[in-house]
KOLGUMAR-756557 format. One record per residue: x, z negated, y negated of N, C-alpha, C in turn; residue in three letters. Coordinates in pm, whole numbers, m for minus. Atoms other than C-alpha are relative to their C-alpha. Layout:
N
n_c1/n_c3/n_c2/ca_c1/ca_c3/ca_c2/c_c1/c_c3/c_c2/residu
X/Z/Y/X/Z/Y/X/Z/Y/Ala
...
This chain:
183
n_c1/n_c3/n_c2/ca_c1/ca_c3/ca_c2/c_c1/c_c3/c_c2/residu
m6/m142/25/8084/m1402/m2197/m127/64/56/Met
120/m70/m43/7793/m1162/m2161/34/135/67/Glu
m13/m128/m70/7759/m867/m1922/m138/58/15/Phe
129/m68/m5/7483/m609/m1896/m12/81/127/Tyr
30/m78/m119/7332/m470/m1579/m119/90/m33/Leu
101/m98/41/7127/m153/m1632/m36/86/121/Ile
42/m91/m104/6920/31/m1375/m18/137/m61/Gln
18/m138/51/6934/408/m1417/m147/21/m31/His
137/m33/40/6625/552/m1581/m64/95/102/Ala
76/m86/m89/6357/761/m1410/67/137/16/Asp
m66/m128/m30/6503/1069/m1240/m97/97/62/Ala
80/m104/m64/6362/1398/m1121/5/m18/152/Lys
m3/9/m146/6263/1411/m753/106/91/59/Pro
m103/m79/m66/6523/1544/m512/m48/140/34/Glu
57/m132/m31/6288/1832/m418/8/91/m121/Glu
m5/m79/123/6289/1945/m782/141/33/m38/Glu
m141/m21/33/6661/1903/m835/83/m97/85/Asp
m80/86/m88/6901/1775/m566/101/m91/m73/Pro
m94/84/78/7136/1638/m836/m68/m124/m58/Glu
84/108/54/6851/1410/m958/39/m43/m141/Arg
m23/39/140/6913/1423/m1334/m121/m81/m51/Pro
109/74/58/6697/1208/m1559/m117/92/m33/Leu
120/m73/41/6341/1321/m1613/m15/m17/m152/Ser
26/17/144/6209/1361/m1968/m46/m143/m28/Asp
46/138/16/6032/1026/m1923/120/m95/7/Lys
m117/86/m16/6359/866/m1807/90/2/m123/Gly
m84/m12/123/6553/999/m2106/m64/m75/m114/Lys
72/63/111/6288/877/m2347/3/m154/14/Glu
2/145/m23/6264/530/m2188/139/m63/m19/Glu
m136/50/17/6641/483/m2171/38/m3/m148/Ala
m30/m9/142/6674/593/m2532/m70/m115/m75/Glu
74/108/66/6406/342/m2640/64/m136/22/Arg
m60/129/m32/6564/46/m2461/137/m10/m65/Val
m135/2/57/6917/137/m2567/m3/m14/m152/Ala
12/8/146/6812/186/m2930/m40/m141/m43/Glu
44/135/34/6630/m148/m2938/115/m100/16/Ala
m110/93/m22/6930/m331/m2793/113/21/m102/Leu
m101/m29/100/7170/m156/m3027/m36/m54/m136/Gly
48/48/131/6957/m251/m3326/17/m152/m15/Lys
m20/147/9/6993/m623/m3239/145/m39/24/Val
m143/29/m3/7369/m593/m3207/66/m7/136/Gly
m62/0/m131/7431/m552/m2835/112/104/2/Ile
m116/m88/m5/7776/m401/m2781/71/m17/134/Arg
m84/2/m120/7987/m311/m2478/107/106/m19/Ala
m109/m95/19/8327/m151/m2506/10/98/114/Lys
m8/m84/m119/8308/m16/m2152/m139/4/66/His
123/m17/m75/8001/125/m1977/37/77/126/Ile
m39/m57/m128/8065/188/m1611/m127/48/74/Met
113/m52/m77/7838/397/m1384/45/39/139/His
m27/m25/m141/7812/486/m1017/58/138/30/Ser
m44/m138/m26/7903/852/m1053/m116/91/33/Gly
119/m82/m23/7554/970/m963/m50/47/m138/Lys
37/m61/128/7419/1201/m1236/m98/m85/m78/Leu
102/78/72/7116/983/m1320/61/m125/m61/Arg
m67/118/56/7340/677/m1372/94/41/m114/Ala
m88/m48/106/7593/877/m1575/m79/32/m127/Gln
81/m35/116/7321/1015/m1804/m57/m124/m67/Gln
47/125/58/7173/668/m1850/111/m71/m76/Thr
m114/63/67/7518/530/m1935/33/70/m131/Ala
m29/m75/123/7574/806/m2191/m104/m31/m109/Glu
104/34/99/7241/724/m2360/27/m140/m58/Ile
m29/135/48/7326/352/m2380/126/m3/m85/Phe
m126/0/76/7677/429/m2509/m22/42/m145/Ala
31/m42/138/7526/599/m2818/m40/m118/m86/Lys
55/113/76/7373/264/m2917/79/m130/16/His
m75/123/m26/7620/7/m2781/135/0/m70/Phe
m126/m4/73/7893/87/m3033/95/100/63/Gly
m94/m92/m63/8203/284/m2956/30/m47/142/Pro
m13/38/m139/8190/271/m2578/66/110/80/Ser
m59/m92/m95/8400/429/m2310/m94/4/122/Glu
89/m18/m115/8178/571/m2032/85/58/112/Val
m73/m56/m113/8334/615/m1691/m56/m47/132/Arg
44/31/m136/8268/612/m1320/79/m119/55/Glu
m65/112/m64/8345/301/m1119/m41/m6/146/Met
31/18/m142/8366/257/m744/m71/m132/19/Leu
67/124/m30/8135/m5/m600/m137/m16/m68/Gly
129/11/69/7815/74/m796/m109/88/63/Leu
103/m84/m66/7632/305/m552/m105/m89/65/Lys
112/81/m49/7298/192/m405/31/m99/112/Pro
m25/89/m114/7434/43/m84/142/m57/5/Asn
m134/57/5/7781/m67/m197/m5/m152/5/Asp
m14/146/m8/7901/m421/m138/7/m56/m143/Asn
m2/55/135/7821/m625/m455/124/m83/m34/Pro
m123/76/26/8146/m821/m413/100/78/m85/Leu
m91/m85/77/8338/m525/m560/m29/m13/m150/Val
39/12/142/8143/m535/m888/16/m143/m50/Ala
m16/141/39/8146/m917/m892/147/m29/m37/Lys
m144/19/25/8528/m917/m872/38/66/m132/Thr
m29/m69/124/8543/m661/m1154/m51/m81/m121/Phe
58/74/112/8311/m863/m1382/75/m131/m24/Leu
m70/127/15/8497/m1187/m1315/139/17/m62/Glu
m132/m22/60/8823/m1027/m1430/m11/65/m139/Ser
19/m66/130/8672/m859/m1741/29/m96/m115/Ala
m38/81/117/8799/m985/m2077/m91/24/m120/Arg
94/m30/108/8518/m837/m2291/m130/49/62/Glu
129/m42/m55/8150/m748/m2252/5/141/59/Pro
3/m127/m74/8090/m465/m2004/m145/24/43/Val
130/m37/m56/7776/m277/m1900/23/79/127/Ala
m3/m73/m126/7725/m157/m1543/m133/69/18/Leu
122/m77/m21/7474/121/m1479/m2/42/146/Val
6/m28/m143/7361/147/m1119/m140/16/53/Gly
117/m32/m82/7089/154/m860/m49/m123/76/His
53/98/m95/6865/m55/m636/45/46/138/Met
8/144/8/6928/m240/m414/127/m68/m54/Pro
m129/58/39/7287/m286/m539/m11/m96/m118/His
6/87/119/7203/m426/m886/m70/m132/30/Leu
72/122/m37/6955/m674/m740/89/m93/79/Ser
m90/82/m83/7208/m794/m483/115/m56/m85/Lys
m108/48/87/7482/m818/m747/m49/m117/m86/Leu
54/108/84/7265/m1026/m983/m22/m125/82/Ala
26/115/m85/7160/m1252/m697/129/m67/44/Ser
m129/57/m38/7519/m1296/m581/62/m79/m115/Leu
m58/69/116/7632/m1388/m932/m75/m130/m32/Leu
80/115/43/7345/m1631/m1003/m12/m106/108/Ile
23/98/m106/7287/m1793/m662/111/m8/103/Thr
m102/m5/m104/7587/m1697/m452/m46/70/125/Gly
58/m64/m119/7354/m1522/m204/m58/135/m42/Asn
52/m132/41/7304/m1143/m244/m137/33/56/Pro
130/m29/m62/6994/m1152/m24/m115/m77/m65/Glu
104/80/66/6805/m1404/m241/m32/66/m134/Gln
34/m76/123/6634/m1180/m499/m34/m95/m115/Glu
21/85/117/6647/m1341/m843/m57/77/m119/Thr
43/m82/115/6571/m1054/m1082/m67/127/50/Ile
66/m126/m30/6325/m769/m1062/41/102/m106/Gln
m46/m102/93/6489/m466/m1222/m107/108/m19/Phe
91/m110/34/6303/m177/m1389/85/121/m39/His
m75/m121/37/6422/182/m1426/12/8/m150/Met
m25/m9/144/6582/221/m1767/8/m135/m68/Gly
m4/135/59/6578/m156/m1819/140/m60/10/Gly
m131/67/5/6868/m389/m1890/m19/m150/11/Ala
m1/147/m1/6946/m751/m1813/135/m45/m48/Val
m123/59/49/7206/m972/m1971/28/m125/81/Cys
m47/117/m70/7396/m1218/m1759/113/m60/m80/Leu
m112/63/69/7623/m1473/m1918/73/m91/98/Ser
m83/83/m89/7907/m1658/m1752/44/m120/m79/Lys
m41/128/58/7962/m2022/m1834/142/m26/41/Asp
m142/17/m33/8335/m2072/m1855/53/m135/m47/Glu
m40/133/44/8346/m2444/m1936/113/m58/85/Lys
m103/49/m91/8561/m2521/m1636/m17/67/132/Gly
8/m70/m127/8636/m2391/m1293/m118/m43/85/Glu
114/45/m79/8372/m2608/m1124/m131/45/m59/Lys
125/m34/70/8110/m2513/m1385/m18/150/m19/Asp
11/m145/19/8170/m2136/m1367/m131/52/59/Asn
130/m44/m46/7805/m2034/m1342/m46/120/m77/Lys
62/m116/60/7623/m1713/m1413/m147/m31/m24/Trp
140/23/33/7286/m1723/m1585/m62/125/m58/Arg
76/m107/65/7018/m1476/m1683/m26/m42/m142/Leu
22/31/141/7012/m1465/m2061/m127/68/m52/Lys
119/m73/42/6747/m1195/m2120/m14/126/87/Trp
29/m127/m65/6585/m884/m1975/m88/84/m92/Ala
80/m91/83/6444/m580/m2157/m37/120/88/Val
48/m114/m79/6230/m313/m1991/m64/102/m94/Thr
69/m99/83/6082/11/m2119/m141/m43/m37/Pro
138/43/27/5739/m154/m2096/m10/m91/m122/Glu
8/90/116/5826/m409/m2366/62/64/m124/Ile
m44/m76/115/5981/m149/m2594/m84/128/m3/Thr
93/m112/m17/5674/76/m2612/21/118/m93/Pro
m19/m107/96/5776/279/m2916/144/5/m47/Phe
m132/m4/61/6102/407/m3056/1/m84/m127/Pro
m12/89/116/6228/175/m3331/m49/71/m126/Ile
41/m70/124/6172/442/m3598/m151/14/m11/Lys
148/m5/6/5801/459/m3501/m56/m137/m36/Glu
46/133/34/5765/81/m3528/25/m29/m149/Leu
m40/23/139/5944/79/m3866/34/134/m64/Phe
m28/m134/50/5906/426/m4018/79/3/m129/Pro
m81/3/122/6054/323/m4353/139/m46/39/Met
m135/52/m24/6428/262/m4363/m1/m151/m16/Gly
0/147/4/6521/m104/m4316/18/m53/m141/Ser
m20/47/137/6638/m139/m4677/m130/10/m77/Glu
128/m20/67/6309/3/m4810/m104/m100/52/Arg
94/93/m61/6111/m212/m4565/24/m142/m51/Arg
m33/134/49/6294/m528/m4676/m41/m18/m147/Asn
44/7/140/6234/m449/m5045/m149/m14/m10/Arg
147/5/2/5864/m389/m4975/m50/m139/39/Ala
42/133/m46/5849/m730/m4803/53/m110/m94/Ala
m51/97/95/6024/m896/m5100/131/m66/43/Gly
m128/55/m47/6349/m959/m4907/114/74/m67/Arg
m116/m67/60/6682/m889/m5070/119/m1/91/Thr
m112/6/m92/6907/m965/m4776/m3/121/93/Trp
m5/m103/m104/7019/m715/m4513/100/m46/105/His
m89/33/m112/7191/m742/m4179/120/93/m4/Arg
m119/m83/1/7548/m622/m4175/9/76/129/Glu
m10/m87/m119/7611/m338/m3935/129/m25/70/Gln
């Protein structure tokens, strides 16, 4: 099964707004990454966030592209929370879930899942970026977590519509293709 860990996007400085909502840059970058992932079929029925405004806004942006998703706050996703809480939640999940949170929590959670040691950094997260971890469920002894992929705003430099300004059907016809991907 696949799970998605998403670091909140760039937020305004606390001096500008104590609530720390997403900056314009953060909104744009989260939108770009979420749109790109949605276009390749990434789905999560539940998108959980820490309750901090910047994480909630990031979760809401990803929910627009991850299919019909329920967005809600979850305990255990704040910056300094114990990653065991989120690990327990993920291990009991029956369908793909996305968690939107903060550093250092997400880094410790990923490390705990992959290596068993939350202090051994395994993944470098980026604001507005997402990583996919998959859980091997072949047997109890083989229950291992692995990094499947990571997407950052830096590798999704343009909104999808700017990369492909024609509609996908028109683009496929122009390229001589008659097939299309089912939505």
